PQR file with spaces between the fields and no chain letter, atoms N, CA, C, O and H, PARSE charges and radii, in Angstrom:
ATOM       1  N    MET     1     -87.467   20.805  -99.267 -0.4000 1.5000
ATOM       2  CA   MET     1     -87.771   20.168  -98.045 -0.0000 2.0000
ATOM       3  C    MET     1     -89.647   20.493  -97.931  0.5500 1.7000
ATOM       4  O    MET     1     -90.600   19.715  -97.961 -0.5500 1.4000
ATOM       5  N    LYS     2     -89.576   21.807  -97.810 -0.4000 1.5000
ATOM       6  CA   LYS     2     -90.854   22.334  -98.139 -0.0000 2.0000
ATOM       7  C    LYS     2     -92.033   21.518  -98.761  0.5500 1.7000
ATOM       8  O    LYS     2     -93.131   21.196  -98.306 -0.5500 1.4000
ATOM       9  H    LYS     2     -88.802   22.440  -97.786  0.4000 1.0000
ATOM      10  N    GLU     3     -91.307   21.257 -100.183 -0.4000 1.5000
ATOM      11  CA   GLU     3     -92.747   20.418 -101.285 -0.0000 2.0000
ATOM      12  C    GLU     3     -92.871   19.372 -100.002  0.5500 1.7000
ATOM      13  O    GLU     3     -93.957   19.435  -99.427 -0.5500 1.4000
ATOM      14  H    GLU     3     -90.415   21.519 -100.553  0.4000 1.0000
ATOM      15  N    LEU     4     -91.912   18.419  -99.472 -0.4000 1.5000
ATOM      16  CA   LEU     4     -92.235   16.853  -99.443 -0.0000 2.0000
ATOM      17  C    LEU     4     -93.219   17.222  -97.873  0.5500 1.7000
ATOM      18  O    LEU     4     -94.117   16.487  -97.462 -0.5500 1.4000
ATOM      19  H    LEU     4     -91.030   18.368  -99.939  0.4000 1.0000
ATOM      20  N    LEU     5     -92.825   18.358  -97.277 -0.4000 1.5000
ATOM      21  CA   LEU     5     -94.072   18.754  -95.744 -0.0000 2.0000
ATOM      22  C    LEU     5     -95.185   18.869  -96.446  0.5500 1.7000
ATOM      23  O    LEU     5     -96.222   18.351  -96.031 -0.5500 1.4000
ATOM      24  H    LEU     5     -92.096   18.955  -97.610  0.4000 1.0000
ATOM      25  N    THR     6     -95.138   19.675  -97.804 -0.4000 1.5000
ATOM      26  CA   THR     6     -96.993   20.153  -97.778 -0.0000 2.0000
ATOM      27  C    THR     6     -97.561   18.636  -98.340  0.5500 1.7000
ATOM      28  O    THR     6     -98.687   18.214  -98.075 -0.5500 1.4000
ATOM      29  H    THR     6     -94.296   20.096  -98.142  0.4000 1.0000
ATOM      30  N    TYR     7     -96.336   17.745  -99.348 -0.4000 1.5000
ATOM      31  CA   TYR     7     -97.347   16.572  -99.819 -0.0000 2.0000
ATOM      32  C    TYR     7     -97.741   15.852  -98.466  0.5500 1.7000
ATOM      33  O    TYR     7     -98.956   15.712  -98.328 -0.5500 1.4000
ATOM      34  H    TYR     7     -95.421   18.088  -99.563  0.4000 1.0000
ATOM      35  N    ILE     8     -96.995   15.398  -97.502 -0.4000 1.5000
ATOM      36  CA   ILE     8     -97.566   14.809  -96.641 -0.0000 2.0000
ATOM      37  C    ILE     8     -98.742   15.306  -96.172  0.5500 1.7000
ATOM      38  O    ILE     8     -99.802   14.680  -96.173 -0.5500 1.4000
ATOM      39  H    ILE     8     -96.008   15.512  -97.614  0.4000 1.0000
ATOM      40  N    ALA     9     -98.551   16.657  -95.684 -0.4000 1.5000
ATOM      41  CA   ALA     9     -99.852   17.439  -95.046 -0.0000 2.0000
ATOM      42  C    ALA     9    -100.954   17.516  -96.143  0.5500 1.7000
ATOM      43  O    ALA     9    -102.053   17.280  -95.639 -0.5500 1.4000
ATOM      44  H    ALA     9     -97.690   17.166  -95.683  0.4000 1.0000
ATOM      45  N    GLN    10    -101.005   17.709  -97.165 -0.4000 1.5000
ATOM      46  CA   GLN    10    -102.062   16.983  -97.802 -0.0000 2.0000
ATOM      47  C    GLN    10    -102.774   16.033  -98.307  0.5500 1.7000
ATOM      48  O    GLN    10    -103.864   15.966  -98.876 -0.5500 1.4000
ATOM      49  H    GLN    10    -100.113   17.901  -97.574  0.4000 1.0000
ATOM      50  N    ASN    11    -101.592   14.978  -97.857 -0.4000 1.5000
ATOM      51  CA   ASN    11    -102.291   13.696  -98.185 -0.0000 2.0000
ATOM      52  C    ASN    11    -102.895   13.586  -96.720  0.5500 1.7000
ATOM      53  O    ASN    11    -103.722   12.674  -96.747 -0.5500 1.4000
ATOM      54  H    ASN    11    -100.707   15.033  -97.395  0.4000 1.0000
ATOM      55  N    LEU    12    -102.842   13.959  -95.877 -0.4000 1.5000
ATOM      56  CA   LEU    12    -103.268   13.238  -94.333 -0.0000 2.0000
ATOM      57  C    LEU    12    -104.726   14.084  -94.321  0.5500 1.7000
ATOM      58  O    LEU    12    -105.675   13.526  -93.769 -0.5500 1.4000
ATOM      59  H    LEU    12    -102.170   14.699  -95.855  0.4000 1.0000
ATOM      60  N    VAL    13    -104.931   15.443  -94.928 -0.4000 1.5000
ATOM      61  CA   VAL    13    -105.903   16.091  -94.302 -0.0000 2.0000
ATOM      62  C    VAL    13    -107.108   16.051  -95.510  0.5500 1.7000
ATOM      63  O    VAL    13    -106.768   15.905  -96.684 -0.5500 1.4000
ATOM      64  H    VAL    13    -104.160   15.896  -95.377  0.4000 1.0000
ATOM      65  N    ASP    14    -108.795   16.217  -95.063 -0.4000 1.5000
ATOM      66  CA   ASP    14    -110.011   16.177  -96.196 -0.0000 2.0000
ATOM      67  C    ASP    14    -109.669   17.410  -96.835  0.5500 1.7000
ATOM      68  O    ASP    14    -110.023   17.349  -98.012 -0.5500 1.4000
ATOM      69  H    ASP    14    -109.071   16.335  -94.109  0.4000 1.0000
ATOM      70  N    ASN    15    -108.956   18.854  -96.466 -0.4000 1.5000
ATOM      71  CA   ASN    15    -108.994   19.858  -96.924 -0.0000 2.0000
ATOM      72  C    ASN    15    -107.555   19.941  -97.610  0.5500 1.7000
ATOM      73  O    ASN    15    -106.838   20.708  -96.967 -0.5500 1.4000
ATOM      74  H    ASN    15    -108.668   18.903  -95.510  0.4000 1.0000
ATOM      75  N    PRO    16    -107.104   19.553  -98.388 -0.5600 1.5000
ATOM      76  CA   PRO    16    -105.781   19.749  -98.835  0.2800 2.0000
ATOM      77  C    PRO    16    -105.417   21.116  -99.434  0.5500 1.7000
ATOM      78  O    PRO    16    -104.246   21.491  -99.493 -0.5500 1.4000
ATOM      79  N    ASP    17    -106.285   21.733  -99.807 -0.4000 1.5000
ATOM      80  CA   ASP    17    -106.355   23.083 -100.651 -0.0000 2.0000
ATOM      81  C    ASP    17    -106.012   24.259  -99.471  0.5500 1.7000
ATOM      82  O    ASP    17    -105.495   25.333  -99.777 -0.5500 1.4000
ATOM      83  H    ASP    17    -107.236   21.429  -99.759  0.4000 1.0000
ATOM      84  N    GLN    18    -106.361   23.911  -98.136 -0.4000 1.5000
ATOM      85  CA   GLN    18    -105.989   24.779  -97.067 -0.0000 2.0000
ATOM      86  C    GLN    18    -105.270   24.509  -96.194  0.5500 1.7000
ATOM      87  O    GLN    18    -105.589   24.710  -95.022 -0.5500 1.4000
ATOM      88  H    GLN    18    -106.781   23.038  -97.888  0.4000 1.0000
ATOM      89  N    VAL    19    -103.699   23.794  -96.679 -0.4000 1.5000
ATOM      90  CA   VAL    19    -102.629   23.428  -96.130 -0.0000 2.0000
ATOM      91  C    VAL    19    -101.809   24.694  -96.390  0.5500 1.7000
ATOM      92  O    VAL    19    -102.125   25.498  -97.267 -0.5500 1.4000
ATOM      93  H    VAL    19    -103.440   23.630  -97.631  0.4000 1.0000
ATOM      94  N    SER    20    -101.049   24.799  -95.821 -0.4000 1.5000
ATOM      95  CA   SER    20    -100.245   26.451  -96.175 -0.0000 2.0000
ATOM      96  C    SER    20     -99.035   25.564  -95.049  0.5500 1.7000
ATOM      97  O    SER    20     -99.360   25.031  -93.987 -0.5500 1.4000
ATOM      98  H    SER    20    -100.792   24.146  -95.109  0.4000 1.0000
ATOM      99  N    VAL    21     -97.797   25.598  -95.559 -0.4000 1.5000
ATOM     100  CA   VAL    21     -96.249   25.910  -95.200 -0.0000 2.0000
ATOM     101  C    VAL    21     -95.523   26.872  -95.244  0.5500 1.7000
ATOM     102  O    VAL    21     -95.315   27.385  -96.343 -0.5500 1.4000
ATOM     103  H    VAL    21     -97.533   26.031  -96.421  0.4000 1.0000
ATOM     104  N    THR    22     -95.077   27.266  -94.383 -0.4000 1.5000
ATOM     105  CA   THR    22     -94.134   28.498  -94.481 -0.0000 2.0000
ATOM     106  C    THR    22     -93.002   28.265  -93.818  0.5500 1.7000
ATOM     107  O    THR    22     -93.018   27.780  -92.686 -0.5500 1.4000
ATOM     108  H    THR    22     -95.245   26.849  -93.489  0.4000 1.0000
ATOM     109  N    GLU    23     -91.832   28.604  -94.487 -0.4000 1.5000
ATOM     110  CA   GLU    23     -90.542   28.209  -93.988 -0.0000 2.0000
ATOM     111  C    GLU    23     -89.690   29.743  -93.237  0.5500 1.7000
ATOM     112  O    GLU    23     -89.804   30.822  -93.819 -0.5500 1.4000
ATOM     113  H    GLU    23     -91.819   28.998  -95.406  0.4000 1.0000
ATOM     114  N    ARG    24     -89.064   29.654  -92.231 -0.4000 1.5000
ATOM     115  CA   ARG    24     -88.611   30.487  -91.353 -0.0000 2.0000
ATOM     116  C    ARG    24     -87.063   30.426  -91.431  0.5500 1.7000
ATOM     117  O    ARG    24     -86.823   29.224  -91.321 -0.5500 1.4000
ATOM     118  H    ARG    24     -88.971   28.778  -91.758  0.4000 1.0000
ATOM     119  N    ASN    25     -86.231   30.891  -91.524 -0.4000 1.5000
ATOM     120  CA   ASN    25     -85.056   30.540  -91.485 -0.0000 2.0000
ATOM     121  C    ASN    25     -84.438   31.203  -89.983  0.5500 1.7000
ATOM     122  O    ASN    25     -85.063   32.230  -89.718 -0.5500 1.4000
ATOM     123  H    ASN    25     -86.426   31.868  -91.614  0.4000 1.0000
ATOM     124  N    THR    26     -83.547   30.932  -89.108 -0.4000 1.5000
ATOM     125  CA   THR    26     -83.109   31.396  -87.920 -0.0000 2.0000
ATOM     126  C    THR    26     -81.450   30.800  -87.855  0.5500 1.7000
ATOM     127  O    THR    26     -81.109   29.739  -88.378 -0.5500 1.4000
ATOM     128  H    THR    26     -83.039   30.098  -89.323  0.4000 1.0000
ATOM     129  N    ASP    27     -80.453   31.792  -87.043 -0.4000 1.5000
ATOM     130  CA   ASP    27     -79.128   31.586  -87.367 -0.0000 2.0000
ATOM     131  C    ASP    27     -78.772   29.590  -87.212  0.5500 1.7000
ATOM     132  O    ASP    27     -78.007   29.089  -88.036 -0.5500 1.4000
ATOM     133  H    ASP    27     -80.730   32.653  -86.618  0.4000 1.0000
ATOM     134  N    ALA    28     -79.347   28.798  -86.237 -0.4000 1.5000
ATOM     135  CA   ALA    28     -79.445   27.853  -86.189 -0.0000 2.0000
ATOM     136  C    ALA    28     -79.820   26.781  -86.633  0.5500 1.7000
ATOM     137  O    ALA    28     -79.204   25.717  -86.568 -0.5500 1.4000
ATOM     138  H    ALA    28     -79.969   29.205  -85.568  0.4000 1.0000
ATOM     139  N    GLU    29     -81.460   27.090  -87.399 -0.4000 1.5000
ATOM     140  CA   GLU    29     -82.128   26.001  -88.023 -0.0000 2.0000
ATOM     141  C    GLU    29     -83.283   26.478  -88.842  0.5500 1.7000
ATOM     142  O    GLU    29     -83.792   27.521  -88.431 -0.5500 1.4000
ATOM     143  H    GLU    29     -81.960   27.954  -87.451  0.4000 1.0000
ATOM     144  N    THR    30     -83.785   25.964  -89.868 -0.4000 1.5000
ATOM     145  CA   THR    30     -84.744   25.979  -90.220 -0.0000 2.0000
ATOM     146  C    THR    30     -86.274   25.770  -89.767  0.5500 1.7000
ATOM     147  O    THR    30     -86.381   24.715  -89.142 -0.5500 1.4000
ATOM     148  H    THR    30     -83.372   25.117  -90.201  0.4000 1.0000
ATOM     149  N    VAL    31     -87.473   26.455  -89.897 -0.4000 1.5000
ATOM     150  CA   VAL    31     -88.435   26.307  -88.826 -0.0000 2.0000
ATOM     151  C    VAL    31     -89.777   26.393  -90.180  0.5500 1.7000
ATOM     152  O    VAL    31     -90.114   27.379  -90.836 -0.5500 1.4000
ATOM     153  H    VAL    31     -87.387   27.312  -90.404  0.4000 1.0000
ATOM     154  N    PHE    32     -90.240   25.158  -90.233 -0.4000 1.5000
ATOM     155  CA   PHE    32     -91.538   24.891  -90.863 -0.0000 2.0000
ATOM     156  C    PHE    32     -92.827   25.072  -89.959  0.5500 1.7000
ATOM     157  O    PHE    32     -93.008   24.403  -88.941 -0.5500 1.4000
ATOM     158  H    PHE    32     -89.966   24.357  -89.701  0.4000 1.0000
ATOM     159  N    GLU    33     -93.631   25.957  -90.381 -0.4000 1.5000
ATOM     160  CA   GLU    33     -95.085   26.358  -89.722 -0.0000 2.0000
ATOM     161  C    GLU    33     -95.696   25.702  -90.677  0.5500 1.7000
ATOM     162  O    GLU    33     -95.304   25.852  -91.834 -0.5500 1.4000
ATOM     163  H    GLU    33     -93.484   26.500  -91.208  0.4000 1.0000
ATOM     164  N    VAL    34     -97.013   24.659  -90.318 -0.4000 1.5000
ATOM     165  CA   VAL    34     -97.973   24.091  -90.688 -0.0000 2.0000
ATOM     166  C    VAL    34     -99.420   24.689  -90.495  0.5500 1.7000
ATOM     167  O    VAL    34     -99.881   24.932  -89.380 -0.5500 1.4000
ATOM     168  H    VAL    34     -97.331   24.537  -89.378  0.4000 1.0000
ATOM     169  N    ARG    35    -100.002   24.876  -91.515 -0.4000 1.5000
ATOM     170  CA   ARG    35    -101.045   25.441  -90.820 -0.0000 2.0000
ATOM     171  C    ARG    35    -102.242   24.492  -91.936  0.5500 1.7000
ATOM     172  O    ARG    35    -102.153   24.305  -93.149 -0.5500 1.4000
ATOM     173  H    ARG    35     -99.628   24.678  -92.421  0.4000 1.0000
ATOM     174  N    VAL    36    -103.257   24.058  -91.015 -0.4000 1.5000
ATOM     175  CA   VAL    36    -104.306   23.172  -91.868 -0.0000 2.0000
ATOM     176  C    VAL    36    -105.480   23.993  -91.194  0.5500 1.7000
ATOM     177  O    VAL    36    -105.445   24.917  -90.381 -0.5500 1.4000
ATOM     178  H    VAL    36    -103.330   24.210  -90.029  0.4000 1.0000
ATOM     179  N    ALA    37    -106.803   23.170  -91.967 -0.4000 1.5000
ATOM     180  CA   ALA    37    -107.896   24.108  -91.439 -0.0000 2.0000
ATOM     181  C    ALA    37    -108.363   23.553  -90.239  0.5500 1.7000
ATOM     182  O    ALA    37    -107.729   22.583  -89.823 -0.5500 1.4000
ATOM     183  H    ALA    37    -106.832   22.420  -92.628  0.4000 1.0000
ATOM     184  N    GLU    38    -109.426   23.984  -89.514 -0.4000 1.5000
ATOM     185  CA   GLU    38    -109.548   23.983  -88.086 -0.0000 2.0000
ATOM     186  C    GLU    38    -110.259   22.045  -87.797  0.5500 1.7000
ATOM     187  O    GLU    38    -110.143   21.415  -86.746 -0.5500 1.4000
ATOM     188  H    GLU    38    -109.941   24.772  -89.852  0.4000 1.0000
ATOM     189  N    SER    39    -110.864   21.601  -88.951 -0.4000 1.5000
ATOM     190  CA   SER    39    -111.564   20.431  -89.012 -0.0000 2.0000
ATOM     191  C    SER    39    -110.210   19.342  -89.142  0.5500 1.7000
ATOM     192  O    SER    39    -110.413   18.159  -88.870 -0.5500 1.4000
ATOM     193  H    SER    39    -110.958   22.113  -89.805  0.4000 1.0000
ATOM     194  N    ASP    40    -109.264   19.649  -89.434 -0.4000 1.5000
ATOM     195  CA   ASP    40    -107.927   18.906  -89.823 -0.0000 2.0000
ATOM     196  C    ASP    40    -107.129   18.662  -88.932  0.5500 1.7000
ATOM     197  O    ASP    40    -106.420   17.658  -88.875 -0.5500 1.4000
ATOM     198  H    ASP    40    -109.100   20.610  -89.655  0.4000 1.0000
ATOM     199  N    MET    41    -107.168   19.598  -88.112 -0.4000 1.5000
ATOM     200  CA   MET    41    -106.099   19.276  -86.658 -0.0000 2.0000
ATOM     201  C    MET    41    -105.934   18.062  -86.133  0.5500 1.7000
ATOM     202  O    MET    41    -104.775   17.686  -85.957 -0.5500 1.4000
ATOM     203  H    MET    41    -107.744   20.414  -88.158  0.4000 1.0000
ATOM     204  N    GLY    42    -106.863   17.321  -85.825 -0.4000 1.5000
ATOM     205  CA   GLY    42    -106.714   16.053  -85.331 -0.0000 2.0000
ATOM     206  C    GLY    42    -105.921   15.111  -86.263  0.5500 1.7000
ATOM     207  O    GLY    42    -105.222   14.239  -85.747 -0.5500 1.4000
ATOM     208  H    GLY    42    -107.805   17.626  -85.968  0.4000 1.0000
ATOM     209  N    LYS    43    -105.994   15.247  -87.729 -0.4000 1.5000
ATOM     210  CA   LYS    43    -105.774   14.373  -88.372 -0.0000 2.0000
ATOM     211  C    LYS    43    -104.462   14.544  -88.837  0.5500 1.7000
ATOM     212  O    LYS    43    -103.911   13.597  -89.399 -0.5500 1.4000
ATOM     213  H    LYS    43    -106.561   15.955  -88.148  0.4000 1.0000
ATOM     214  N    ILE    44    -103.690   15.962  -88.636 -0.4000 1.5000
ATOM     215  CA   ILE    44    -102.427   16.226  -88.685 -0.0000 2.0000
ATOM     216  C    ILE    44    -101.660   15.712  -87.656  0.5500 1.7000
ATOM     217  O    ILE    44    -100.555   15.269  -87.969 -0.5500 1.4000
ATOM     218  H    ILE    44    -104.137   16.731  -88.179  0.4000 1.0000
ATOM     219  N    ILE    45    -102.154   15.655  -85.975 -0.4000 1.5000
ATOM     220  CA   ILE    45    -101.508   15.886  -84.774 -0.0000 2.0000
ATOM     221  C    ILE    45    -101.844   14.036  -84.373  0.5500 1.7000
ATOM     222  O    ILE    45    -100.937   13.310  -83.967 -0.5500 1.4000
ATOM     223  H    ILE    45    -103.051   16.015  -85.721  0.4000 1.0000
ATOM     224  N    GLY    46    -102.717   13.730  -84.503 -0.4000 1.5000
ATOM     225  CA   GLY    46    -102.746   12.169  -84.681 -0.0000 2.0000
ATOM     226  C    GLY    46    -103.136   12.061  -82.869  0.5500 1.7000
ATOM     227  O    GLY    46    -103.031   12.858  -81.937 -0.5500 1.4000
ATOM     228  H    GLY    46    -103.454   14.320  -84.833  0.4000 1.0000
ATOM     229  N    ARG    47    -103.553   10.833  -82.978 -0.4000 1.5000
ATOM     230  CA   ARG    47    -103.787   10.346  -81.384 -0.0000 2.0000
ATOM     231  C    ARG    47    -102.194   10.394  -80.824  0.5500 1.7000
ATOM     232  O    ARG    47    -101.189    9.861  -81.295 -0.5500 1.4000
ATOM     233  H    ARG    47    -103.639   10.185  -83.735  0.4000 1.0000
ATOM     234  N    GLN    48    -102.369   11.275  -79.591 -0.4000 1.5000
ATOM     235  CA   GLN    48    -101.364   11.536  -78.842 -0.0000 2.0000
ATOM     236  C    GLN    48    -100.020   12.205  -79.250  0.5500 1.7000
ATOM     237  O    GLN    48     -98.977   12.328  -78.608 -0.5500 1.4000
ATOM     238  H    GLN    48    -103.185   11.708  -79.208  0.4000 1.0000
ATOM     239  N    GLY    49    -100.370   12.621  -80.567 -0.4000 1.5000
ATOM     240  CA   GLY    49     -99.407   13.352  -81.088 -0.0000 2.0000
ATOM     241  C    GLY    49     -98.381   12.392  -81.772  0.5500 1.7000
ATOM     242  O    GLY    49     -97.170   12.614  -81.751 -0.5500 1.4000
ATOM     243  H    GLY    49    -101.217   12.521  -81.089  0.4000 1.0000
ATOM     244  N    ARG    50     -98.951   11.305  -82.381 -0.4000 1.5000
ATOM     245  CA   ARG    50     -98.037   10.205  -82.630 -0.0000 2.0000
ATOM     246  C    ARG    50     -98.001   10.691  -84.198  0.5500 1.7000
ATOM     247  O    ARG    50     -96.911   10.351  -84.659 -0.5500 1.4000
ATOM     248  H    ARG    50     -99.935   11.124  -82.398  0.4000 1.0000
ATOM     249  N    ILE    51     -98.755   11.327  -85.130 -0.4000 1.5000
ATOM     250  CA   ILE    51     -98.401   11.456  -86.441 -0.0000 2.0000
ATOM     251  C    ILE    51     -97.376   12.817  -86.536  0.5500 1.7000
ATOM     252  O    ILE    51     -96.390   12.902  -87.268 -0.5500 1.4000
ATOM     253  H    ILE    51     -99.640   11.603  -84.755  0.4000 1.0000
ATOM     254  N    ALA    52     -97.817   13.728  -85.714 -0.4000 1.5000
ATOM     255  CA   ALA    52     -96.963   14.987  -85.929 -0.0000 2.0000
ATOM     256  C    ALA    52     -95.442   14.494  -85.529  0.5500 1.7000
ATOM     257  O    ALA    52     -94.473   15.159  -85.898 -0.5500 1.4000
ATOM     258  H    ALA    52     -98.618   13.660  -85.119  0.4000 1.0000
ATOM     259  N    LYS    53     -95.315   13.490  -84.882 -0.4000 1.5000
ATOM     260  CA   LYS    53     -94.166   13.112  -84.029 -0.0000 2.0000
ATOM     261  C    LYS    53     -93.353   12.581  -85.290  0.5500 1.7000
ATOM     262  O    LYS    53     -92.204   12.947  -85.534 -0.5500 1.4000
ATOM     263  H    LYS    53     -96.102   12.950  -84.583  0.4000 1.0000
ATOM     264  N    GLU    54     -94.151   11.586  -86.144 -0.4000 1.5000
ATOM     265  CA   GLU    54     -93.511   11.044  -86.865 -0.0000 2.0000
ATOM     266  C    GLU    54     -93.010   11.912  -88.106  0.5500 1.7000
ATOM     267  O    GLU    54     -91.951   11.841  -88.731 -0.5500 1.4000
ATOM     268  H    GLU    54     -95.085   11.289  -85.946  0.4000 1.0000
ATOM     269  N    ILE    55     -94.187   12.814  -88.272 -0.4000 1.5000
ATOM     270  CA   ILE    55     -93.527   13.917  -89.371 -0.0000 2.0000
ATOM     271  C    ILE    55     -92.415   14.763  -88.672  0.5500 1.7000
ATOM     272  O    ILE    55     -91.464   15.002  -89.416 -0.5500 1.4000
ATOM     273  H    ILE    55     -95.046   12.871  -87.764  0.4000 1.0000
ATOM     274  N    ARG    56     -92.337   15.188  -87.609 -0.4000 1.5000
ATOM     275  CA   ARG    56     -90.873   15.595  -87.457 -0.0000 2.0000
ATOM     276  C    ARG    56     -89.605   14.749  -87.625  0.5500 1.7000
ATOM     277  O    ARG    56     -88.471   15.085  -87.968 -0.5500 1.4000
ATOM     278  H    ARG    56     -93.110   14.994  -87.004  0.4000 1.0000
ATOM     279  N    ILE    57     -90.302   13.125  -87.162 -0.4000 1.5000
ATOM     280  CA   ILE    57     -88.773   12.330  -87.184 -0.0000 2.0000
ATOM     281  C    ILE    57     -88.611   12.211  -88.906  0.5500 1.7000
ATOM     282  O    ILE    57     -87.459   12.204  -89.339 -0.5500 1.4000
ATOM     283  H    ILE    57     -91.223   12.853  -86.884  0.4000 1.0000
ATOM     284  N    LEU    58     -89.424   12.146  -89.602 -0.4000 1.5000
ATOM     285  CA   LEU    58     -89.181   12.202  -91.070 -0.0000 2.0000
ATOM     286  C    LEU    58     -88.462   13.232  -91.481  0.5500 1.7000
ATOM     287  O    LEU    58     -87.338   13.014  -91.933 -0.5500 1.4000
ATOM     288  H    LEU    58     -90.360   12.152  -89.250  0.4000 1.0000
ATOM     289  N    MET    59     -89.032   14.716  -91.396 -0.4000 1.5000
ATOM     290  CA   MET    59     -88.198   15.691  -91.658 -0.0000 2.0000
ATOM     291  C    MET    59     -86.831   16.062  -91.109  0.5500 1.7000
ATOM     292  O    MET    59     -85.974   16.507  -91.873 -0.5500 1.4000
ATOM     293  H    MET    59     -89.945   14.893  -91.029  0.4000 1.0000
ATOM     294  N    ARG    60     -86.607   15.905  -89.879 -0.4000 1.5000
ATOM     295  CA   ARG    60     -85.160   15.271  -89.435 -0.0000 2.0000
ATOM     296  C    ARG    60     -84.276   14.678  -90.262  0.5500 1.7000
ATOM     297  O    ARG    60     -83.234   15.163  -90.702 -0.5500 1.4000
ATOM     298  H    ARG    60     -87.303   15.544  -89.258  0.4000 1.0000
ATOM     299  N    ALA    61     -84.716   13.649  -90.449 -0.4000 1.5000
ATOM     300  CA   ALA    61     -84.130   12.728  -91.492 -0.0000 2.0000
ATOM     301  C    ALA    61     -83.262   13.510  -92.475  0.5500 1.7000
ATOM     302  O    ALA    61     -82.049   13.714  -92.525 -0.5500 1.4000
ATOM     303  H    ALA    61     -85.562   13.255  -90.092  0.4000 1.0000
ATOM     304  N    VAL    62     -84.515   13.957  -93.407 -0.4000 1.5000
ATOM     305  CA   VAL    62     -84.269   14.353  -94.348 -0.0000 2.0000
ATOM     306  C    VAL    62     -83.209   15.257  -94.425  0.5500 1.7000
ATOM     307  O    VAL    62     -82.184   15.092  -95.087 -0.5500 1.4000
ATOM     308  H    VAL    62     -85.501   13.791  -93.367  0.4000 1.0000
ATOM     309  N    ALA    63     -83.514   16.307  -93.664 -0.4000 1.5000
ATOM     310  CA   ALA    63     -82.570   17.727  -93.203 -0.0000 2.0000
ATOM     311  C    ALA    63     -81.103   17.081  -93.137  0.5500 1.7000
ATOM     312  O    ALA    63     -80.248   17.512  -93.911 -0.5500 1.4000
ATOM     313  H    ALA    63     -84.347   16.441  -93.126  0.4000 1.0000
ATOM     314  N    GLN    64     -80.760   15.950  -92.135 -0.4000 1.5000
ATOM     315  CA   GLN    64     -79.613   15.190  -92.105 -0.0000 2.0000
ATOM     316  C    GLN    64     -78.656   15.091  -92.788  0.5500 1.7000
ATOM     317  O    GLN    64     -77.493   15.492  -92.738 -0.5500 1.4000
ATOM     318  H    GLN    64     -81.455   15.600  -91.506  0.4000 1.0000
ATOM     319  N    ARG    65     -79.431   14.334  -93.650 -0.4000 1.5000
ATOM     320  CA   ARG    65     -78.743   13.770  -94.943 -0.0000 2.0000
ATOM     321  C    ARG    65     -78.351   15.265  -95.494  0.5500 1.7000
ATOM     322  O    ARG    65     -77.153   15.533  -95.577 -0.5500 1.4000
ATOM     323  H    ARG    65     -80.376   14.009  -93.691  0.4000 1.0000
ATOM     324  N    GLN    66     -79.117   16.035  -95.791 -0.4000 1.5000
ATOM     325  CA   GLN    66     -78.343   17.656  -96.537 -0.0000 2.0000
ATOM     326  C    GLN    66     -77.636   18.170  -95.476  0.5500 1.7000
ATOM     327  O    GLN    66     -76.867   19.037  -95.891 -0.5500 1.4000
ATOM     328  H    GLN    66     -80.090   15.817  -95.723  0.4000 1.0000
ATOM     329  N    GLY    67     -77.547   17.984  -94.060 -0.4000 1.5000
ATOM     330  CA   GLY    67     -76.455   18.474  -93.254 -0.0000 2.0000
ATOM     331  C    GLY    67     -76.880   20.138  -92.760  0.5500 1.7000
ATOM     332  O    GLY    67     -76.207   21.135  -92.502 -0.5500 1.4000
ATOM     333  H    GLY    67     -78.172   17.279  -93.723  0.4000 1.0000
ATOM     334  N    LYS    68     -78.553   19.797  -92.789 -0.4000 1.5000
ATOM     335  CA   LYS    68     -79.100   20.681  -92.161 -0.0000 2.0000
ATOM     336  C    LYS    68     -80.184   20.156  -91.119  0.5500 1.7000
ATOM     337  O    LYS    68     -80.682   19.033  -91.046 -0.5500 1.4000
ATOM     338  H    LYS    68     -79.100   18.987  -92.999  0.4000 1.0000
ATOM     339  N    SER    69     -80.406   21.267  -90.344 -0.4000 1.5000
ATOM     340  CA   SER    69     -81.489   21.249  -88.919 -0.0000 2.0000
ATOM     341  C    SER    69     -82.646   21.995  -89.473  0.5500 1.7000
ATOM     342  O    SER    69     -82.596   23.019  -90.155 -0.5500 1.4000
ATOM     343  H    SER    69     -80.001   22.179  -90.404  0.4000 1.0000
ATOM     344  N    VAL    70     -83.891   21.219  -89.014 -0.4000 1.5000
ATOM     345  CA   VAL    70     -85.050   21.497  -89.024 -0.0000 2.0000
ATOM     346  C    VAL    70     -85.931   21.129  -87.494  0.5500 1.7000
ATOM     347  O    VAL    70     -85.709   20.312  -86.601 -0.5500 1.4000
ATOM     348  H    VAL    70     -83.932   20.388  -88.460  0.4000 1.0000
ATOM     349  N    SER    71     -86.983   22.132  -87.697 -0.4000 1.5000
ATOM     350  CA   SER    71     -87.982   21.668  -87.004 -0.0000 2.0000
ATOM     351  C    SER    71     -89.584   21.988  -87.497  0.5500 1.7000
ATOM     352  O    SER    71     -89.704   22.985  -88.208 -0.5500 1.4000
ATOM     353  H    SER    71     -87.164   22.796  -88.423  0.4000 1.0000
ATOM     354  N    VAL    72     -90.684   21.311  -87.214 -0.4000 1.5000
ATOM     355  CA   VAL    72     -91.606   21.499  -87.742 -0.0000 2.0000
ATOM     356  C    VAL    72     -92.893   22.037  -86.365  0.5500 1.7000
ATOM     357  O    VAL    72     -93.044   21.434  -85.303 -0.5500 1.4000
ATOM     358  H    VAL    72     -90.587   20.501  -86.636  0.4000 1.0000
ATOM     359  N    GLU    73     -93.361   22.799  -86.629 -0.4000 1.5000
ATOM     360  CA   GLU    73     -94.372   23.050  -86.137 -0.0000 2.0000
ATOM     361  C    GLU    73     -95.705   23.582  -86.694  0.5500 1.7000
ATOM     362  O    GLU    73     -95.808   24.279  -87.704 -0.5500 1.4000
ATOM     363  H    GLU    73     -93.238   23.288  -87.493  0.4000 1.0000
ATOM     364  N    ILE    74     -96.900   23.084  -85.757 -0.4000 1.5000
ATOM     365  CA   ILE    74     -98.285   22.973  -86.170 -0.0000 2.0000
ATOM     366  C    ILE    74     -98.793   23.972  -85.583  0.5500 1.7000
ATOM     367  O    ILE    74     -98.778   24.038  -84.353 -0.5500 1.4000
ATOM     368  H    ILE    74     -96.816   22.518  -84.936  0.4000 1.0000
ATOM     369  N    MET    75     -99.412   25.069  -86.458 -0.4000 1.5000
ATOM     370  CA   MET    75     -99.899   25.802  -85.778 -0.0000 2.0000
ATOM     371  C    MET    75    -101.234   26.126  -85.619  0.5500 1.7000
ATOM     372  O    MET    75    -101.850   25.522  -86.498 -0.5500 1.4000
ATOM     373  H    MET    75     -99.424   25.015  -87.457  0.4000 1.0000
ATOM     374  N    ASP    76    -102.040   26.823  -84.890 -0.4000 1.5000
ATOM     375  CA   ASP    76    -103.366   26.946  -84.859 -0.0000 2.0000
ATOM     376  C    ASP    76    -103.857   27.769  -85.960  0.5500 1.7000
ATOM     377  O    ASP    76    -105.063   27.985  -86.079 -0.5500 1.4000
ATOM     378  H    ASP    76    -101.540   27.314  -84.176  0.4000 1.0000
C-alpha cells in the first residue's frame, strides 16, 4: 500500500523526488504520513481538500479489501 500511495503522490506533484511516505503502525490501524515539497502542498491537497479526500478514500478501499485499517496524513 505504501508503494501505491507513493506512486499516486509522485504523479500529482511537480517535484516527485521530494515525495516521502512513512508508515507508522498503531494497535488499531496503519498511518501513512505523506511529505511533499512546500510548493506542491496545494497540488496534493487540492481545492477544498478534494484530492486529499479522494486519496484517503482510495487507500481505505484498498485496505478494506486486505482486511486492514489505514489513515493518510499530509504533513507540513
